[in-house]
C-alpha positions in Angstrom: 13.3 17.0 13.8 11.9 13.2 13.7 9.7 12.1 16.2 10.6 9.0 18.5 7.4 7.3 18.2 5.2 7.9 14.9 1.1 8.0 15.9 0.6 7.1 12.5 3.0 4.4 9.7 3.1 5.6 6.5 3.6 2.9 4.2 5.1 3.2 0.9 3.7 0.9 -2.1 5.8 3.2 -4.6 8.3 0.5 -5.6 5.3 -2.1 -6.0 1.8 -0.7 -6.8 3.5 2.4 -8.8 6.2 1.0 -10.7 3.7 -2.0 -12.1 1.4 0.4 -13.3 3.2 3.1 -15.5 4.8 1.2 -18.6 7.9 2.1 -18.3 10.5 -0.4 -16.3 13.3 1.4 -13.7 16.2 0.3 -13.6 16.7 -2.3 -10.8 19.9 0.3 -9.9 17.1 3.5 -9.7 14.6 1.3 -7.9 17.8 0.6 -5.2 18.5 4.8 -5.3 14.8 5.6 -4.5 14.2 2.7 -1.9 17.6 4.2 -0.2 16.3 7.6 -0.4 12.8 7.0 0.8 14.6 5.2 3.9 17.0 7.6 4.5 13.7 10.2 5.0 12.3 7.7 7.8 9.7 5.7 5.8 9.9 2.4 7.6 7.6 0.4 5.5 7.7 -0.1 2.0 6.2 -2.5 -0.1 9.2 -2.7 -2.8 7.8 -5.6 -5.3 5.3 -8.1 -6.6 6.3 -11.7 -7.0 4.4 -12.5 -10.4 5.6 -14.3 -13.5 8.2 -11.3 -15.4 6.0 -12.3 -18.3 3.3 -10.7 -17.2 4.9 -7.7 -15.2 8.5 -7.3 -16.7 8.7 -4.1 -14.5 9.2 -6.9 -11.0 11.8 -9.0 -12.8 13.8 -7.7 -10.3 11.6 -8.4 -6.7 14.0 -11.0 -5.2 17.3 -8.7 -5.7 15.1 -5.6 -4.9 14.1 -7.8 -1.2 17.7 -8.2 -0.8 18.7 -4.9 -1.0 16.2 -3.6 1.1 16.9 -6.0 3.9 20.4 -4.4 4.4 18.2 -0.8 5.7 18.0 -0.7 9.3 14.8 -1.2 10.9 12.9 -1.7 7.5 9.9 -3.8 7.4 10.1 -5.3 4.2 6.9 -6.2 2.4 5.7 -8.2 -1.2 2.7 -8.6 -3.0 2.3 -12.0 -3.8 -1.0 -13.5 -5.1 -0.4 -16.8 -5.0 1.3 -19.6 -3.2 4.1 -19.9 -6.0 4.5 -16.3 -5.8 4.4 -16.6 -1.7 7.2 -19.1 -1.8 9.5 -17.1 -4.0 8.9 -14.2 -1.5 9.9 -16.0 1.6 13.7 -17.4 -0.3 14.0 -13.8 -0.6 13.5 -13.0 2.5 10.5 -10.7 2.8 9.4 -9.4 6.0 5.7 -9.3 5.0 3.4 -10.9 2.3 0.1 -8.9 1.0 -2.5 -10.8 -0.4 -4.7 -8.7 -2.8 -8.5 -10.6 -2.0 -10.9 -8.9 -3.9 -14.7 -7.8 -2.7 -15.6 -7.6 -6.5 -16.2 -10.8 -8.4 -15.3 -9.1 -11.9 -12.1 -7.6 -10.0 -11.3 -10.9 -8.8 -11.3 -12.9 -12.1 -9.4 -9.9 -13.8 -6.9 -9.0 -11.3 -5.7 -12.9 -10.5 -7.7 -15.2 -12.7 -9.5 -16.8 -9.4 -12.9 -16.2 -7.6 -13.1 -15.0 -4.9 -13.4 -18.3 -3.4 -10.3 -19.8 -4.5 -8.4 -16.5 -3.5 -9.8 -17.7 0.6 -8.3 -21.1 -0.7 -5.0 -19.5 -1.4 -4.9 -17.0 1.3 -5.1 -20.5 3.6 -2.2 -22.1 1.5 0.2 -19.1 2.0 -0.5 -19.3 5.7 0.4 -22.7 5.7 3.4 -22.5 3.8 4.3 -19.5 5.8 3.5 -21.3 9.2 5.8 -24.2 8.3 9.0 -22.2 6.7 9.1 -19.1 8.1 6.6 -18.2 11.2 8.2 -14.7 11.1 6.9 -13.2 8.7 3.4 -11.5 8.7 0.9 -12.0 6.1 -1.9 -9.2 5.6 -4.8 -10.4 3.3 -6.0 -6.8 2.2 -9.6 -6.7 0.7 -9.2 -4.6 -3.3 -12.1 -2.7 -4.8 -13.9 -2.7 -0.8 -15.6 0.9 -2.0 -16.9 0.0 -5.3 -15.6 -1.4 -8.7 -14.8 0.0 -12.2 -16.1 -3.6 -13.9 -19.5 -4.4 -11.4 -20.5 -1.1 -10.0 -21.6 -1.1 -6.4 -19.9 -3.6 -4.4 -21.9 -4.9 -1.2 -20.4 -3.9 2.3 -21.6 -7.2 3.6 -19.6 -9.4 0.8 -16.5 -6.8 2.1 -16.6 -7.8 6.3 -17.5 -11.3 5.4 -14.2 -11.4 3.6 -11.8 -9.9 6.0 -13.3 -12.0 8.6 -12.8 -14.9 6.3 -9.6 -13.8 5.6 -8.6 -13.6 8.9 -10.0 -16.9 10.0 -7.5 -18.2 7.2 -4.9 -17.6 9.7 -3.9 -13.9 8.5 -2.4 -11.6 10.8 -4.5 -8.4 9.6 -7.1 -7.5 6.7 -7.1 -3.9 5.6 -9.5 -2.1 2.5 -8.3 -1.0 -0.3 -10.1 1.7 -2.5 -8.8 0.5 -5.2 -11.0 2.2 -8.2 -11.3 5.8 -6.4 -14.8 5.3 -5.5 -14.7 6.0 -1.8 -16.0 9.1 0.0 -15.3 9.2 3.7 -18.6 8.8 5.3 -18.5 5.1 3.6 -15.4 4.9 4.4 -15.8 5.4 8.4 -19.2 2.7 8.1 -16.9 -0.2 6.2 -13.8 0.5 8.5 -16.3 0.7 11.9 -17.8 -2.8 10.4 -15.0 -4.2 9.9 -13.5 -3.2 13.2 -17.0 -4.7 14.7 -15.8 -8.1 12.9 -11.7 -8.5 13.1 -11.3 -6.0 16.2 -7.5 -5.1 16.4 -6.8 -7.6 13.4 -8.0 -4.2 11.5 -5.2 -3.2 8.9 -4.1 -0.2 6.6 -6.3 1.9 4.5 -5.1 1.8 1.0 -7.0 5.0 -0.9 -7.1 6.3 -3.6 -7.7 9.8 -5.2 -8.8 9.7 -8.8 -12.1 11.9 -7.8 -9.8 13.7 -5.5 -10.7 12.5 -1.9 -7.9 10.6 -0.9 -6.8 12.4 1.7 -10.1 13.1 3.2 -11.0 9.5 3.0 -7.6 8.4 4.8 -8.7 11.3 7.4 -11.8 9.9 7.7 -9.7 6.4 8.1 -8.2 7.8 11.0 -10.8 9.0 12.7 -12.3 6.3 13.6 -8.9 4.2 14.4 -6.9 3.4 11.5 -3.4 3.8 11.9 -1.5 2.4 8.8 -1.8 4.3 5.5 -0.7 2.9 2.1 0.6 6.1 -0.2 3.1 6.1 -3.0 5.5 9.0 -4.1 4.5 11.4 -6.7 0.6 9.7 -6.5 2.0 6.5 -8.5 0.0 3.9 -9.6 -3.2 2.7 -9.7 -4.7 -1.3 -10.7 -4.1 -2.6 -14.4 -7.2 -4.1 -14.5 -9.2 -1.7 -13.0 -10.0 1.0 -15.9 -9.8 4.4 -15.3 -8.5 4.0 -11.7 -5.6 6.5 -11.4 -3.2 7.7 -8.5 -2.6 6.4 -5.2 -2.5 9.2 -2.2 0.5 10.9 -2.7 2.8 10.3 0.1 4.2 13.5 0.0 0.7 15.1 0.6 -0.3 12.8 3.3 2.6 12.8 5.3 2.5 16.5 5.4 -1.2 16.5 6.6 -0.8 14.3 9.2 2.4 16.3 10.5 0.2 20.2 10.3 -1.9 18.4 12.5 0.6 17.4 15.0 0.0 13.8 14.5 3.8 11.7 14.3 4.9 10.3 11.2 8.3 9.6 12.5 9.5 10.9 8.3 11.3 14.2 7.5 9.2 15.7 5.1 11.7 17.6 3.9 14.0 14.9 3.1 11.0 13.1 1.5 10.0 15.6 -1.0 14.1 15.0 -2.1 13.6 11.4 -2.3 11.2 12.8 -5.5 14.6 13.0 -7.6 15.9 9.4 -8.0 12.5 8.4 -9.3 12.0 11.3 -11.3 15.6 10.2 -12.7 14.4 6.5 -13.0 11.1 7.3 -14.7 11.8 10.2 -17.4 8.8 11.6 -19.1 6.9 9.9 -16.1 3.9 12.4 -14.5 4.3 12.7 -10.8 1.8 14.5 -8.6 1.5 16.2 -5.2 0.3 19.7 -4.2 3.3 20.2 -1.3 6.3 19.7 -3.0 5.1 21.9 -5.8 3.8 24.9 -3.4 6.8 23.7 -1.0 6.5 23.8 2.8 4.7 27.2 4.2 6.9 29.8 5.8 7.7 29.2 9.1 7.2 25.4 8.7 8.7 23.5 11.8 8.3 19.8 12.1 6.6 18.4 15.2 4.4 21.3 15.5 0.7 21.5 15.2 0.1 24.3 12.6 -3.0 26.3 12.4 
């Protein structure tokens, strides 16, 4: 039985973060079937596309059509990633309800990922916010701090840089700013410490935890973020994803495992776990041969599993 009042929001990023990280291009019809299945399972926030030039990411060439389809699904918050004003304009025209802007705390990663300095990206945030205010004031803007916990290109990232950037993004007009472990380098103590510092700086505008499972700490890091008040978590079905510009940064936290963890603890997600596991079928059909991960789907639900009950 689905929870009426979810205690945490699981934001599915597979159709964007996952698909842009694989070499194959999923057919549009398969994407739409997958998004439909996620919605049917109770997922209510999905990052469905990235508005970037098709020559750079052919996987996202159908972004506008995917957004338009997702808008037909009732109660779904439809998110698009936009690295610049041009992308934001296209996403707003397509009808995206929330825009995500990646602002890297690592100077090296910022140049590799968006070919802009961190300061240039703050100018971009201001420009995107101005565009939003003028054309679509109902659209939300989140400027999430990527490589917040370390960078495969420059190594350590100063926590003061992360906090400063999050505060500057909010000052630039973003509605919220979350923290992304783009390179899978975070540990639970670091997650608690940094989210606490960011919350002290920007309060209730502190956004989602976006964790990777590169070194097996994805779920532990999500739980650490939950312990210090984070209530929105990005994850990807089957653990698809990574960052093309962060070498060695493998997959996102697996949505199915994250939902299982919270539901087993009695923390409602609003997502039907059995339907969620069934939603892997259109993903696997649309990306034949692509490895998908997840301990919960492989092991199956425990004997006597009852969603909504506290287990153990």
